[in-house]
N, C-alpha and C positions, 0 to 999 in steps of 0.2 A: 101756310101760316101755322098750322098745328104742329108741323115738324119743327119750325123755328121756335115756337113757344116751348117745346120740349127741350130743345138745345139750350135755350136761355135758362130754363129751370134747373138743369143739371150742372151748369158750368161751375158754380161755386164749389160744389162737392168734389168735382173732378180736379179742379186746379189747386185745391187745398194742400196736397202733399208737398208741393214745392215751396220752400221757405223763401219768402221775398225779402225778409228783413235781416238775414244773417249772412250777408256777403263777406267773403274772406277779406282780411285786412290787406293793405298794401297795393290795392288796385287803383289806378288813376282814373278819374272821371274822363269822359270823352272830351276831346279838344273842342275849341270854338269852331274850328273848321269842320270837324266831324258833325257837330250839331247843326251847323248851317246846311250841310248836305243832307241831314236827316231831320227835317223840321218837326216831324211828329214827336220826336224825343226831346226837342229843345226845352220845353217847359219843365222837364223832370229834374228833380234834385238828385243827382247821381251819387251824392255823398251818403244818402240814406238807402238807396237801392241801386245795385250795380248789375251790369249786363254780363253775368258770368254763367257758366254751366254748373248748376248746383249738383253736388254728388247725390245720387239717389240711393237710399238705403236698401238693403236686401228685403226688408219688410215691405217698403213701399213698392218695390219692383214686383214682389210676390203678389201684392194686391192688384197691380195692373195685369199681371199674367192671369190671375184667377178670373178677373172680369172678362177677359178675352175668351178664356176656356168656357166659362158659363154661358156666354152669349152664343158661342159656336156649338155647344152641346154635342150631339152625336157626330158632328163633323170633326171634332177634336181640335187641338191646337194646330196652328199653321206656322210653318217655318219656311221662309224663302230659300231658294237655292244657295248653296255655299259660295257661289261665285258672285253673289249680289254685291254691287259696288256701294250702294246706300239703301237702307231700309227705313221706311216711315210707317209708324203704326199709331193708331188712335182708337180709343174706346169711348163711346158716348152712350150714356144711359137714357132711357125714355122718361116720360113724365105722364102724370094723370091728365094733363091738358091735351094729350093726343087722343084721337078716337080709339086707336089701339096702341098701347105702349110698345115702343120699338127700341131695342138695344142694338147698337151697331159695333161690330169689330171689323176694322178695316186695316189692311196691310197693303202697302204700295212699295214697290222696290224697282231699282234699276239693275237689270241683269248684267252679266259679263259681256253680253252681246250689245249692250247699250240701250236695250229696249226696256221701257217702263211698263210694268204690269200691276194688276190689282187682284187681290183676293179679299172679298168683303162678304160678311154674313150679317144680315139683319134678322134679329129674333123678334117676330111680331106676335104680340099676345092677342091674336084674333081667334074667334071660334073656329074649330076645325070644319072643313067642308063635309057634307054628308057622304057616306060611302056610296059607291056606284049601285044603281038599282040591279036587282037580280035579273037574270035572263028569263024570258017568257016561259021556258020549260023547266025552271028550277024546281027541284023536288022538295025544297024547304029544309034540307039537311046538309047536302053537300056544299062545302065552302066554294063560293063562286068568284072570289077575288083573293089575291095574295095579301094577307094581313101585314106582311113585312113592308109592303108598299104603303101602308096606312099608319106609319109611325108619326104620331102627332108632333113629336119634337122636330122631326124633319119637315113636316108640313107647315110648321110654324115659322120656318126659316126661309128667307130669300137669299140665294147665293149668287154672287157676281164674280166671274173670273175672266181674265183675258187681258189684252193689250190696252193700256190706258190711252184715251183720246189725246190728240195733239194739244188741245187747248189747256187741259189740266197739266200735261207735261210741261208746257211753257210756263205756267204759273209756278210749278214746283221748282223747276230749274232756275228761273229768274230769282225766286226768293232765296234759294240756297246760295246763290252767287251774290246776293245783295249785301253790301257792307252794313247797311242800316239794319237788316235782319240780324246780322252778327252782333251788332251793337245793342240791339234791343234786350232789355232785361228778360230773363227766363220766366219771370212772373211779376205781376204788378198787384199791389194791394187794391182794395175797393176804392180808396181815395188816394191816388198817386201823389207823392210829395212833390212840391214844386219849388223852384228856385226863388230866392228872396226877390220881392218886387213883382212876381208873376201872379196873376189872378188864379185862385184855386181852380183846379179842373173839376168838372162835374163827376160825381161818383159813378163807378162802372156798373151801370145797370144793364147796358147792352152787351150781354155775355155771348161770346163766340162758343165757349164750352170745350171741354176736352183737354187732355194733356197730350201733345204731339211728341212721340218718342222718335228721335232720329239717331240712327246708328250707321257709322261708316265702316268700311271694310278694314280700316287701319285701327279699329278699336275705340275710336272716339264715340261719345254719346252725348246728346243734348236733349233735354226734355223742356218743352216750351208750352206755357199756358197763356191764353189771352183772355183774362177776365173782362178787359175793357172793350175789346174789339176796336177795329179801325187802325191798329198799328201794323207793323210790317209782317207779322205772322198770320194775319187774318186770312189772306189768300191761300196760303199753303195748308192751313188747318182745314179750311172748307174743301179744298181740292182733295185732300186725303179722306176726310169724313164722308164726303158724298161721291167718292170715286166709283165709277162704273166702267166697264170695258167699252171700247169704241164699237159703234154699230149697234 
């Protein structure tokens, strides 16, 4: 519950770089058949918010990159292999509601071999553990442990690397292939606009949090935020944010 509360608290800040109200002109709203197939989107007034991949400015991308680098600290930035077919990346900041504030930088990718892997770093603001006790015959002067192994910035980080478990792979691949996910707006405002005659939707207090960056090998990129939660991006955002290796 503490981790969830932290995610809820950070979501607004993370989703804000994506402009939900400045969709390019000339795009047609979804058809009636499409909305029938994607009932979660049916109430939304797509004349006011459109399901497009918004261009991300260099300044916004730099902020994303900086957040990942700061969280990873001494481990440095992480770049997936050049043969990656698709790369998903998310950064989530911690909150004072957590026992120990935890920032997460998670990268998930599908390699050229078709295997999905994860490289995730959690920076946990917890007190460092005490150093090991000296040996019984310590002379009080000679160093008895390697100080390089007592780097607090490394001790404050949990690192997860390896092959992604099958259940998370299934969620990611299903979402990427879902036409409803493709149709979903890249970002929704706190009070989603609804079609005429439709009862207003409740404000988006249930925040999933984070901006999911998706990059394909052919150069396409999509950045998706889910302020509201419960839409078609929820599963893939959670699968990447909480990714750990199998076993």
